[in-house]
N, C-alpha and C positions, 0 to 999 in steps of 0.2 A: 695566695701566698706561699713558697715554695715548701716545701716538706723533704727535702733531702737535703743531708749535711752536705754532699760536693755544690747545694747552688751556693751561691749569692744572697744573703740577707739586705731587703731593704732598709732605710733607715725609717725607724717607726717609735715615736714617744715613751721615753723608757718609759715603765713602773716607778715610782715613787721608791725609792730606794740609798743606800751607802754610795761615798761617793766613785769614781773607776779610780780605785787605785791599780787596778792591773796596767792601768796603760802609764802611769806616771813613773818616776825615777825613782820613789819608792818600793817600788815593787820587790826587788832583789832583797834590801833588808828585811824587808816583810816579811815575804818567803824564809828567809834565812831563820830572822825569829821565830816563826811559825812550825819551819821544822822542829827546831830545836824544842819546841815548847811541846808538839804532837808527841815527839819518840821521850821527851820526861812525863807527859800525859802515861804515855803506852806502859814505861817501865813502872811508874807510880802503880798505876792498875795489875803488873803481876807481880809487886812488893806487898798490893794491898790482898792478890787473889791467899801468897802464904799465908795468911791471916787464919782463912779459912778452911782450906784443904786439909792442913793436918787433925784440926777439928772434926771435918767432915768423916775421914776416912776410916778414925779410932771410930766415931757414933755408930757409922753405918756398918764396918766393919769390912774386911777385905771382899767376900764373895757379894755383899749389897753394892757394894764402890764399883767392885764393876761394872756389876748392873749397870746402877747410875753411868758411868762412863762410856759404855756400851750407847746409851741412849742419846747424849747427852754429844758423843760422836759422830751417829748418826742425822740428827739435828745439823750438827757444823755442816757436814758434808754436802746436807739440802742445800744449808743455805750457801758454802758457796758456789754450789753447783748453778744456782738457781740465779746468783747474781750476773754471771756471766758476762761480766767486766759493764756492767749497765753504772755502777757505781763511777768509774772514769768516764765514761760514756757521757754521763749526765753530769760529769764537771767542766768537759772539753764542749759541749753543746751549751755551758752556760758562760762559757765566757768567751763562746763566738755567735753569739747569737742576742737581741736587746729586743725591749718593748713587749707587745704583745706574742709576738713569733716566739720570745723564750719563752714565757708563760706559757702558751700552748705547747709546745715541745715538752715542757717539765712537766706539768699533766700528764701526757701522755707517758714517759719515763715512766712515773711516779704509780699510772695505772700498769704498765705493763712489768713494773718489778712488783706493786700487791697479787696479779693474777702467778707468775711464773713463786712468786712465795707460797701461797697457797695451793696452789696444784703441786708444787714438793713437799708439803708438809703432807698432802691426799695419797701420795705414795709412799712415802715413808709412814704410813699409816700402813697401807696396804701391803709394805716389805715386812714390816715388825710382825703382822701377820701372820704371811708368808711364812717367816722366819721361825713359825713357832715359840713367839716373844710369850710370856704369860700374860696378864690381863694389867697388871700394877704396868709392865715395860709399854706396852700399848697403849693406854692411857696416856702413860708419860710421856711417848711420842709426841701424841696429841699435844698434852699440855704444854711440850715446853716450845713443841711447833709452831704453837699460838705465840709466844713469847718470841719468836725470832721474828716471824710477819711485823710483828708491832716493831723492834728493832732498826728489820729489814727497812720499813718503811720513812722511820727519822732518819735512817742511815740517809736517804733520796732527798730527806730536808736540809739536810746537814751540807748541801752542795754547794748553798745559798751560803752558809760561813764561810767556807772554804775556797769556793768561788769568788767571794771577796776580799779574801786574806785573813779573815775573822777568827785564826787558829784559837786566838787565847780563848775567846766561849766554845770552842767544838772540844778543848782539851778538859775546859771544868764537865763538860756535858760527859765525856769517857770516866772521870772521874766520879763525875754525881754516879752513873749507872754503877761503878763496880764499887761503890759505899753502899750503895741498896745490896748488893748480892749481896756481900758479905755479912753486912747485918741480919738480913733476911736467913743465912743461912746459921751463923752465932744464934740467933733465935731461937729457930726451929732447933737445932741442938742442942741448946737449954730448957727447952718445951721437951724434950725426947723424943720428935713427930719421928712415922713413919719415913719409907722409902720415899712413894709418891710427892707429899706436898715437897719437898724440893726441887722438883721439876716444876713447879709451880713457880719459883724464883722470877723466872727468867716474864712470865707475867707482868708484874709490878716494875720491877724493873726498867721492861718497855717503853712501859706507859711513863715512868717517870720520864728516858728520854725521848718519846713522841713529846710531853705536853712543854717539857723543857725546850724543845727546838724549834717545836711550830710558835712557840710563844716570842721565840727571839727574829722567827722569820716571816712573820704574819704579814707584813708589811710588803714583803718585795716577792713572797717567794707561794705557790699556791698551792692551799693545803685540802683542793680536792681533787683527787685523781681524773683521769679520761679514760672511760675502761673503752667507749671509739673511739670511730674518727678512721680516714682512710690513708693520713699520714700515719698513721701507727707503723705500717709494715717497712716504707722503705727506712724508718729508724731501725727496725729491728734485723731487718738485713744487709745495709750498708754495714752492720756489727757484728754476723753469725765469723766471720775469718777471726776477728778477736777473741768472740765467745770461746770458737774451738781453742785457741789460741793459751786464754787462763784455763779452760779446762784438762787440756794437757800439761798444764804448769802445777795445776794441783796433783795427777795423779804422779806426777816425774817428780817431784821432789818426795814423795812417799813410796815410790817403788820400791827402792834400794829395800827398806825394811820388810815389805813385805816378801821381795826375793829372796833377804836373808832367810826369815823363818822357813825358806823353804828347802834352802840348800848347805844352812849352818845349821851346829850346833843350838842350845836352848841359850847355853852360855855365853856363846861368842854373840848370837843376837842381842842378848840384855846387854852386852857394854856399849854395843853398837848403837843400840835405843835410848839407852843414858845420854850418852853425848846429843843423841840426836833432836834428846829433849830438849838439849840447851841452844843446841843452833836454832830446833826450831821457834822459839824463843827471840831470838837475834834476829832473823830472818825479816822480822818485821817493821822494826828500823828504820832499812833503806826505803823502801816505800813510803812510807808515813815521811821521812826527813825530808827525799827531794819529790813526792808528790805533793807537796807545798807547791812547789815553784811551777805546777803544770796547769793551772791558769795562765801562765804567765805567756809559756813555751805554744797553750793553744790560739792565745790571741794573736802572738811574733809569727804565729807559724802562717795567720791568715793576712795578716797585714804589714808586715816586718819582718821580710825575707833576714838583713840586717842583724835587727836588733834578737832574732829566730836565735841567728850561729852563734852568735856573741854569749846570749844565755845559755845554749847547749855546752859549748867549751865551757864552760866556765863551771858548768854541773859537771860536769863530766872530771875536772881537776880535782874539784873541790869531793866527788866521791870517792874516786882513788887513794886522796889523803884522810879521809873520814874512813874509811876502808879496811885500809892502813894498820891504821890508831887501833879501830876493833879488834880485827886480826891480833894484833899486838897485843890487848887485854886477855882475848881468851887465851895463846898462846903462851902466854906469862904464869896468866891466874888458874890456867888445867885444874893441876892436882888439888890446889885449895877449894876451886868449884864443885871437882868428883867427889871429894872427900866430904863436904857440907852434905850432898845431896846422896849420895851410895853407903857412904863410911868406909872402914878400910877396905871390904868384899867387892869395891867397884871400882880399885885403884887403876887396875890393868886398862880403865876408862878415860882413866889422862890422857897419853897419846893417841886413840882415838878422835878426841877431842880436838889436840893441837893439829892433826891433820888436818878434821873435816872443817875448823875455823877457818884454815887458811881459805877457806871457799867465799867467805867474807865477802873477799874485795872482788870477788868477780859476781857476788849479789848484790852490789853497790854499783858494781860500771854496768849488769845487767839494766836495772834500774832505770840508770843514765841515759841507757838510751836507748831503752824500751818507751819511754816517755817521750820523748822527741819522733819515735818514730808514732808513736798513739796518735802525737797531736798532728802530723801530715798526715794520718790515716792511711798509715803505712798497715795493716792487719793484717795482710796477708804475709808479711815481711815477719811479723811477728808471730806467726805460727808457722811457719819454717822454723823459724831458730829453735822455737821451744819442741817442733818434733823433735828435731837433731838432737837436743838436750835430752828428753828421754830417750831415745836409740840409745844411744851414747852410754847412758846412765844405766841400763837395762843388760846392754852385753859386756859392759866394762864387770859390771856386779858379779854375774854369770863367772867371767875367767878371773878376775882377782881374790873372790871370796873366797874360793877354794886352795887358794895359793897363801893369802893373809889371811882370812877370818874377815875378825872385825877394821884392822886396819886396811885390808885389802878395801871394803866396803865404804872406807870411810875418804878413800883414795878415789873409786872411781867416783862417788860423790862430789869430790873435786874438781874433777874432770868433765863428770858431766856440766856440772855450771862454769866451771872454765867457758864449755861449746858453747853454751849459751850467750856468755859476758859477750866473746869475743865473737857469734853470726851476728848478735845484735847489730855488736860497733862497726861491723865490716858492714851490713847493707846500708848502715845510716853515712858513716862517712861516702860512703860509693854514691851518693846523692846530691855530693860535691858543692854539698853547704856548711859541712863542721870539717874544720881541721884538730888533729891531736897530736902536734909534735913529741917526737921520744921525746924529750930534754925533759918534759915531765914527768913521766912514769920514772927514768931511770933516776933524777932524784928522788923519789919516792920509794924507789927500791932502796935506795942504798941509804937513806933517812931509816926507813926501816928497820934495815940486817944492821944496823948501829941499836939500834931501840931493842933489842933479840938479845942485845950481847947479856946482860944478868941472867944470860938460859946457862952460860958459863962461870957462873959464881955459883959455887955447891955453897948449899946450910942457906942460902936468903930463903926469908922466911917469901911464896907467893906474892901477898898484897903487895910487901918492899919491893920485891922484882919487879911485879907490873908497873907498880907508882917511876920505881927509878927509869923502867925500859920508857913508857909513856914521856917521863921527865928527855930522855934522850932523844929520842924519837923529835920532839918538839922542836927542841934548839939543833939539832941537825939542822932541820929544817928551813929554820931560820938563819941558817948560815952559807946553806947554797940558797937561801934567797926564793925559798919555796910556801914562805907560810902565805896563806892569803891574806889577803889584806881585808876583803870581804867581812870576816869573821868581827875583828875590828868596826867595821862602820857599820855591821847592821844591829850591833848593840849599842852605840854610839847613838844612829840618828835618831828620831822618834816619830810614828806614824803621823802623818801628815795626817790635817784638820780635812 
């Protein structure tokens, strides 16, 4: 049997599972609905977290909450680095393999993820000991890390749901996990618990997620990891450049605030951090919305170049339209958002957020170009683009922050994200499989400028300004004939049996 992703896979008997929706005409509408569902579920989890966060801060106090955040941040970094892009690789391999070959590959990837997660937790605990963390924080790192391992395992199993475009169930699982987390935090607050039990919340949440996912995919997804096998190394070797690209992306996105902490005042760093907190939440939306089409791209990249080209072009078009809409929301509502988060003292962060929010267009386009490149196994190209963005971010932050403080940092972030988007777009367009006529971006830019016109109306409440701007944006798109027909088709059509 072949073991490398570069080889063709022989036809094998397919394990009992769902119909092959990915190859059908209903795949596009299903992916659009799925992207909307995943984005909606993500928004719901963010809103749910707002229920528990104030209670947790007030219960623990600022100092203890800072220690809690330190450990959760450490475990989150470990999770991101040990993922090494394996979830996207698993989704691509699911879409392009079949039968026993697919099951064996999924078992290997499940084993690799389990090993990397466990090793990451061990390193995290070692770091906590070396850094002189208290006994509570060291134990908290171990306990929270155990919950992370459970969640990481469940995430790999979710590949079967996403690979078959069953995003409704994937969204239900996301929300169920957040409900468990919020419910347990509230219960611990009511019970007057100390710091350590809050780290353990991730364990029952991970168990619920794992149990739900396993119950849904047990008929066609292997549940037992493969911890040995000579074919595991080709899987890892094939994806090392992509893993490096993911690591660079993780660093580059956060490097601005690190550099600011070294060369800017605490107040200016705080203004940028407030803006960054908003954009940090929003940058997850493009990957969820566009990632829903990744199985279609992966299958088409191997079997149907014409379908791949068409799908990529439509994704780029939709990403530009959706990204511009999200930028309008951020720019028009920034004063209101900052007032809710930080009050009057945080008002100078509003123009910082308005500048930084523009980067969301580039984030959408970077995702829209990145997934096709990953489908084509252009891992080196992704690494080059992310490396260029990291370099641009560091250099521009060092130049612009002394000149314009937090706003300079926001400009650096926008330019760096634009470098990533342009770099990946150029690399994708050079493959001569995809076209991107200028008429589309020009029309969307005109609609976006028209949508921003409510900024010229003084005294208008930011919420009303945002609604008016979005309405103008949609109307102008309709007048220019650029409103995507896929949006209406996606929600009119039903999922085929």
